[in-house]
N, C-alpha and C positions, 0 to 999 in steps of 0.2 A: 201709361208711361212709367218706365222704370224709375225707382227712387233716386238713383244716382243722376239721371238726366234732370229730374225735377230739382234736386239739390244744386246741380251745376247751373241751371237756369236761374234759380233764386240767387245764387252767389253772383252771377253776372249782372243781374238787375241791381243788387245791392252795391256792387262796385261802380256801376254806371251812375247810380244816384249819389254815391259818396263823392265821385269825381265831379259831378255837376255842382255839388254844394261848395266845394273848394273854389270853383271858378266863379261862383255867384257871390258878389260882394254883399248883396242884401242878406242872403242866408248866413254869411259869415258874421255880419253885424248882429243879427238876431242871436246867433250862437255866442258871440262875445258878451252880449247883455245877459244871456242865460248863465254863462260861466261866471260872470261877476256875482250874480245872485247865489250860485252854488258855492263859490269860494267864501262868501260871507257866511252862509249857513253851515259850511264845513269848518268854519273858523280857521281857514288856511291863509295866514297872513302872507306867506311867501308867494303863493299863487295870486292872491289879491294884488299885491304890489307889482307882480309881473304884468298885470293888466293896466297899470297906471303909467301914463306918459311922463317922462322926466320933467316936462314943462306944465304939469297938471296945476290947475287952479280951480278952487271951489268957491263959489260966491265972490269971486274976484280977489280974494285975499288969502285963502288957505292953500297950502302946498302939499306936495307928496308926503312930506314928513308928518303933516297933520293926519293924513290917511293912516300912516303906520301907527302913530300914537293912539288915535281914536279906535282903530280896529283892535289893537292890543288890549286897551283898557276894556272895551266891550267884551272881547273874547275871554278875558280873565274874570270879569265880573259876572258873566252869565254862562251857565253850562250849556244852555240851549239858546241859539239865536235863529230867528226865522225872518225871512223877507217874503212878504205876501204881496205879489204884484196884482193889484185889484183891476188894473186895466193898463195895457202898455201898447206902445207903437214904436217902431223903428223904421227909419227911412234914410236913403242916401241923399246927400246935399246935391241939388240939381246944378249948382254952379261949380262945385269942387269935387272931383272924383275921389279924392282922398279924405273926405269928411263925411261923417254920418251922424245921425241924431237918434236919440231915444227919449221917450217921455213916458212917465208912468205915475199912477197913483199907487203909493207903496205904504204898507203897514209893516213897521219894523218892531219885532218883539224880542224880549230877552227874558229868560227864566232860569231858575235853579232847578225846578222840577217840571211838572207837566203844565202848571198854570202860569201864564205870563205875569211877571212882576213889573215889567215895564213895557209900554207900547207907545208908538207914535205913528201918526198918519201924515204923510208928506206927498206933495206933488213934486216930482223930481224930473229935471231936464238934464240930459247928458249929451256931450259932444265927443265924438270919437274921431281919432285921426288914424289913418291907415299908414303903418310903418312896417316896411319889409314884409308885407303880406299879413300882418296882424293888426286888428283894430285895438287901439289903446285909448283908454279914457283920458281925455285931455281937459275937459271942462265939465263942471257940475254945478247946478244951482237947484235950490229947493225952497219950497214955501211950506 
């Protein structure tokens, strides 16, 4: 088979798979959770806040402004921030098509150099709301 035919076939398969992912709410939910992790690790406050719903609440008391302040402080304090998902699961709410959930065991570390100076282990539960085709983090609780 000529190389151009093989490349065209590979491109078509990639386009089909990427099209399916956009239409698959479960895949989009998993991608949103992964993007949240990447935005924290990349210390990208703007991208992180873009994923936070305007009505966000954490542990029933903390709001979106708390996310901004906490992220800014953590990003300024530590040159390296890493989120290690030790086990995670995401699923769509069976009762509401516009709600999804993620749960994970997470280790959050911060460091100035290679060795972590600060580390914490948490069980995190997230509730996502689908708004205009994007999953936004609306509720968060941790232990």
